[in-house]
Phi, psi and omega in degrees: 000129182290142177269152185254132176246127171273117183259112182250102185208127186276338182272115187303315180299319179292319180298317180295320179295316179295320178300318179298314180300314183295314182290328174295333181267005174094010180266146166280143184236130172246134186251149173213134184257355176208178186298312184295317179295321178300316179300320180291330182280345180272081183211173179293137354287129185292146177294156178281338179200151177241123175261111198238120176288147182291311185259122181224149171297131177092354180162176181254158176298325178298316178300316182294318179299316178300317180298317181298318184287349181267354184245139187303319188275350182238352188293337181265003176285120180293144182233131172246120177281136181236116188200163176276350180286117184246001181290147183301318180300322178293321179296314180296322178299317179295318179292321179295332179287348179121358179294145179271339177200174190213120180242126183263132174286144353283157182221162176270144177304320181297319180295316181299312181296321179298319180292319179299312181296322180295316179296317179297324179295317187281346175267001174288133182305146179299146182294161185298128176209174180287150176300151180236140182217135174222124173050040178087355176265116186239130178245128180245100183300323185294313181271354180059044179240150172234128181242143173235111183051044178074003174267131179286129180260151181253123177207158180283167183296325179290320177296323178298313181296322179295315178296319178300318179296314180300314185289338176268356178222059184288158174064020177238142180269132178236131176288167175301319181297319179295319178295320177300316181294318186277328183260316181271333181105153180287159179059033178252134182276079178229137182279154181304322183296338176301323179300315181300319180298315182286329174298317180298317178295320181295315179301318179297320183294325184258012184282338186307327180246019175083011182285349179299334180292344180285341176264103189257139173272125178255107187307128178076001183234317181148228184227154179218141172261121186217144174265358180265092185271000000 
């Protein structure tokens, strides 16, 4: 079954080119040329991914990404920001708004399709395995739930996969590059700083009962999941 991409881009030539690339790669494409139309197109059946331009008539892509992440039915839809803004601060701003990845214009069609496929792969729920528990923090792969002292926690699919990897590999230090390879997959075009953004989101998600302290920063080396506080 073909997956659907909502393409939000105000410049018609770029939109037509992107639509051609996506459909050649087997995706269904829904188009929106401004902020308001994009909001109307984000409805059932929901798109599998949103390719979102930064600058739009009627609002910004960052605003739209933030709005999506605040609503129950749209917060898990992966978003890739597509923009001419290449400064690091802009990239971090886009990721902090809820974007799962960031592609800077100009880009190659192969790179764009690779990033789309990579994001879709990593938001697929983890395969069935036995529940894992440390110090009252319990992860259930089958039901895709995380509990802290019997309270259900809310987190995105990438944070879930990151926590699952940590909990199945405790007391070991992993560099950003290793986490990218193990959680996002090899040959995926994702920057190291993306890991920091998702670590921050994960810590926030598991913080209500103090479990955020289990994700430790190891200066100059990376991150470790540990019960030894």
